[in-house]
N, C-alpha and C positions, 0 to 999 in steps of 0.2 A: 482493366478499369476498376474492378471491384477491389483489387489489392490496395489501390490508392484511396478508393472511396470509403471502404470499411476498414479502418486501421486502428480500431480501439481494442482493448483487451476482450477476452472471451465473454465476460459478463459485466454489467455495470455495477457500481457500488450499491449494495443492498439498502437503499434508503427509500422510504415511501412516506407519503402524506396521508393521514387518516381523514376521510371525508364522512359526512353524515350518511346514515343508512347503512352502516357497517361496510363501507367501501374504502379502498385505498387507491392512491394515484402514485405512479412512479414512472421514471424515465428508463427505457430499455435500449441499450446500444447493441447494434448488430456487429459482431466481430468478423474480420476477414476469414478467420479459420472456419467459422460456421458457413460462410458463403461458399468456400471451397468444398466443404463437406456435403452440402445439399445440392450443389450444381448438377452433378451426374444424375441424381434422382429427378430433379426438375426436368432435365432434358429427356430422360426416359419417359416420364409421364406425358410430356408434350408430344414426343414422337409417336406414342401410342394413340394420341387423339387425332392424328391427321394421316392421310394417305398420300404418299409422294411416289410418283411413277418411277420405277426402276429400283425401289427399295421395299423390303418387307416392312410391315407395320412395326414401328418401334425401333427401326435400324437406321433411320436417316441421320446424317451428321448434322452438327449444330449449324454449319453454314447454310445448308438447305432449309433447316427449320427457320432460321432468321429471314431467309428470302420468302418463305411461305407464310410465316406468322407475323414477322416483323420483330425487330430487335427489342422494342419496348415490351412486347408480350412476354418474351423470354425473360427479360430482366425482372418483370413484375412477378412471374412465377417463381423465380429464384428467391426474390425478396420475400415472397409470401411464405415459402418453406423455411427460410432462414428466421423469419419472425416467429413462426410457430415453434421451432426448436429452441430459439433463444428464450422465448416465454416459458416453455416447459422446463428448461434448465433453471431459469430464475426462480420459478415456483418451487422446484424440488430443492435447490440449494438453500433457499431461505425458509423452507418448510411452511409455506403459506397454505392455509386451509381455504382455498378458493371454493366457491359454491356455485359458480356459473361461468359461462364464457365471458371474456372481457366485454364490457359494454362500450368501450372506446379503445381503438387502436389507431391513433392518429400520428402520421409522420410529422415529427416536430422540427427536424432539421435533416439536411441531406449530406452535409460534409462536416463532421462524421454523421452517419445515419443513426438517428435516435427517434424512437417512438414513445409517445405518451400513452400510458396504459391506465385504464380505470377498470377495476374489477371488484366484485363483492366477495367478502371473506367472512368466515365464521366469526361471530362477535366474541368478545372477552366478557363473559358473564361473571358477575360477582354475586354468589348465592350466600345469603346470611347464614346464621346458625340454625341448621336443620335439627340439631339434637334437642333443642329446647322448644320445639313447636308443641303447642297444646291443642290437640284435636279432641273435640267434645265426644262424649259417649251419651247415647240415649237408650233408656231401658227398652228391652225387647220382650214382649209377652204376648200370649194369645188368649183372648177372652172366650168364655163359653158361648157367648152370642155369635162370635165369628165362626166358631166350629158349626153352630147350628145353621148359620147363613150358608156356609160352604156345603153342608149336607143337603140343604134345600135346593141349591143349584145343581147338585148331582141328581136329585130326585126329578128335577125338571128335564134332564136329559133323557129320562125314561118315562116321561109323562105321556098319558093318553089324552085325547081330545074328543069332546062330544059337542056336536053342533046344537046350538040353542037359539030360540027365538026370544031374545030378551035384550035390553039395552046393554051396550058395551061397557065394561068396567075394567079397572086395572087387573092384570093377571090373565085376562082373556086372550086367546089367540084370534087375531082378526085377519081377514083377507080383504084387501082394499084395492081400488083402482084410483089412480091419481093423475091429474093433468095440471100443467102449470104454464103460465104466460108471464112475460116480463112487463116492465112498466110501459113498453110500447105495444103491448098486447100481442107480442110474438111468442109462438110456442117454444118451450124449453124442453128439448128432447131428453136431456139427462135427468129431468125431474118428472118425467112421464112414465108411468108403470101400470101394468094390468095384472090383477089377481096377485098382488104382492102380500106375502104373509108377514106378520109382526106380532110381537107380544106387547100388549098395551102396558105402558109404564116402563119399558126398557129401551125405547129408541133414543139415540143420542144426537140425531141429525136435526129433527124439527120438533121441538117441544110444543109449539103451537098446534101442530097436527094432532098430537095426543090430547091436548085440551079440547079440541073440537070433536075428536072421536068419542070421548067419554059421554055416555048417554045416548049415542046414536043407535038406531034400530037397524037390523039387516035390511038391505036394499035402499036405505035412506041416502040422500045426497046432501052435500053442504058445500058452500063456497066461503072462502076466507082469504085474507091477505096477511102475509107474514114475511119476516126476514129469515133467511136460512142461517141456522146456528153453525153448522159444520158439515162439510161434505168432503170426506177424504179423497174421493175419486176426482174431484175438481175444486181446488181451493179458490178458483176465480169466482165461483158462485156464492161464496161465503159473504154474509153481511149485505147481500142484495135483497130487495123487496120483490116478492112474486105474488101473483094471483093464483090461488089454488082452487081446484074443485075435486072433492073426494067422494067416492061412492063406497059405502060399506057393503061388501058382497056377502060376508059371512062372519058370524060370531061363534066361537067355540070355547067351551069351558075346559079349563085345564084340570085334569084329574091326576094328582101326584100319587106315586106308588108308596106303600108302607115300607118303612125301613126294616125289612125282614131278613133272615139269613139268606134267602134267595136273592134279594136285592143286593146285599153286600157281596155275595159271590159273583154276581153279574158285573158289578162296577170295579171290583178289585181283583177278581180271579183267585181270591183267598177265602178261607173259611174262618173269618174273624167273628168274634162276638161283637155285640153293639158297643160294649165298652172298649174293646180292642180297636174297633173301627174308628171310634171317636178319638182315641189316642193317636192313631195313625194320622188322622186329619189334623189334629193339634200339632203334631211334630212337623207335618208338611208345611202348615201355615207359619210355624215358628221359624223353620229354616228359610222360608221365603222372606220373612221379616229380617232375619239376620243378614241375608244377602242384600236386601234393600238398605239396611243400616251400614253395611260395609261400603256400598256404593256412595251413600251420603257422606261418610267419613272420608272416602277417597277424594270426593269433590271438595270437601272442606280443606283437605291437605293440599290439593292443587292450588286453591285460592290462597292459602297461607304461603306456599312457595312463591307464588307470583308476587306477593307483597314484599318478600324479603330479597327479591332478585333484582339486580340492577344491570343494565347493559342495553345497547342498541339492538333493535331487531332488524335483520337484513331485509331491505325492501324487496329484493328479488324473491325471497322465500315467502313473503306476504303475498306477492303477486302470484306465485305458484299455488299457494293455498286458495286464493280467490278463483283461480282457473279450475282447481279441483272441485270447489264448491259449485261453480257453474256447471261442470260436467255432471255432478251428482243431481243437480236440479233438472238438467236437460234429460237425464236418464229417467228420473221419476215422472216428468211430464210426458215422456215418450210412452210410458206404460199407461198413461191416461189418454193417449191418442192426441197429444198436443205438442206443438213445437215451441221451443223456448221463445222465439220471436213473437208468436201469438200471445203467449203468456205475458210477456213484457208489454205488449200493446194493450192488452186487457187491463193490466195493472197500472197503465199510464206511466211506465218506467222505462228509462234507457238502461243499457248495460252499465254505463258509467255511474248512474244513480244507484243501481243495485249494488255495485261494488262499494260505493261510499257507505251504504247501509250495512254491508257485510264487513267492512274494514275492521271494526273493533273485534269481532269474533275471529277473523282471520289472524289478526295480530296476537290474540290470546292463544290460539292453537299453535302458532309458530313458537311463541315464547315457551309454552308448555313443553313442546318437543325439544327445544334447545336446553331447557332446564334438565330434563331427564337424560339427554345426551351427556351433559356435564356430570350428572350423578353416576352414570354408567362408567365413566372414566375412573371414578373413585371406588368402584365396586367391580374389580376385575375378575372376581371368582366366578367360575362357570358351574352350572348345575352338573351333578354326576350323571353318568349314563343311566344309572338305576332310576334317578329322579325324572330324567327325560322320558324314559320308557313308561314310567308310571303315569306321567302326564299325557302321553300319547294314548295310552289305554283308557284314561279317564275321558278324553275328548271323543273317543269312538264309542263310549258306553251310552246306551239309551238314545241313540240317534240313527236315523235311516239315511242321513245325508252322506254323500260320498266324501270321504276324508282325503286330504292332500297326501301325496307321497312323502312320508317322513323318512325316506332313505337318508342315511347319515351324510351330512354335508350338502344335502339338497337345499334349495331355497326355503322350502317349507320347514325343514329341520332347523336351519339357522334362524329363521324367523321365530320359531317356537322357543329356542334358547334365549333369544333377545327378550321375548315376552316374559319368560320365567325370571330372567334377571331383573326386569323392570318391576315385576310383581314382588320380588324379594325386597327390592328397595322400598317400595310402597309399604309392604308389611312391616319392615323394620322401623320405618318412620312412624307408622301408626301405633306401634307397640311402645314408643317412648313415653 
């Protein structure tokens, strides 16, 4: 039957139609040669899936399989394997950069047997002139006042505290108890705390709380209404109005240590003079600012590359990015003791609405990835083994985190090489 039914050449003519969203559509004919090739495999797989009395599993002849499973089931299995092989051959022979399973494999005609295939492929990006990109420079310097501020923060880490009976003022360490109710007068457990310490003037969660605490005396109580500015543990509470009652349990005066040789030894482990210590702080702050400036310039470079790049973004990659964004959000919420469904309900959002909100960011991330994939093709040079080992040593310096196994050709090793190649491309473009 199949010799008459599938009588076309091994593979159909390599023509396809380009569709929106970086997809292509083509007709794929199944040749009789492939049918003959996959039939034994199909029969073996089917024979292993059934138990027929008198035969060991996998050894039943085709006639009995047809009686047990039906002729249509066998033909369907053969056709499925033939389609898979024909598709794989077509992709390989035409060097198609497919990026997902076909979204459509529809039988278009039976005699001869032809399938219509729709699949997503890597887009043909056109990146403009990278060599003439102008990425701005911003001066990096450290002021003496910044060194002084950093030094004072270090002094606070070794500060002593003395309880006082006086009105609370900025810089005092306070111990408070706080209760909160929502607009329906229901208690809010996440905003309720007992004997909570804070430095007045340094809280970033509830500025109104600080305003009300200033001038309060120990053991004094006060009620107020306020909107929550920011709560990292639960973003769903942000911008809601709550009724608060605060009790000031204790006021302590902060006594900062003098910047003595003993202090310097304690915070650095080194015997620096004050001048040397200030120089070390200045260099530390300067290096931090240089790193920040590099990150800023990298973002500016990415924005410039996006502007000079043309090409369709594969919808399937955008969908994958959206799924990854959803997984990251679900993971973050899980650490807060909340399910994604609960979060969406509280935000009055559906998953589809959230996807629409995230769509521009997802498209941006995908396009950035595609641009750098294209740039990697033009920069085939690999880092030397000496450079790789130096980078591995740098990654393991000054950290207590367990490092990946950078054994040669391991996934971590290959990922590191890729990151080094990308960084080299970025550095080269920034130096233009």
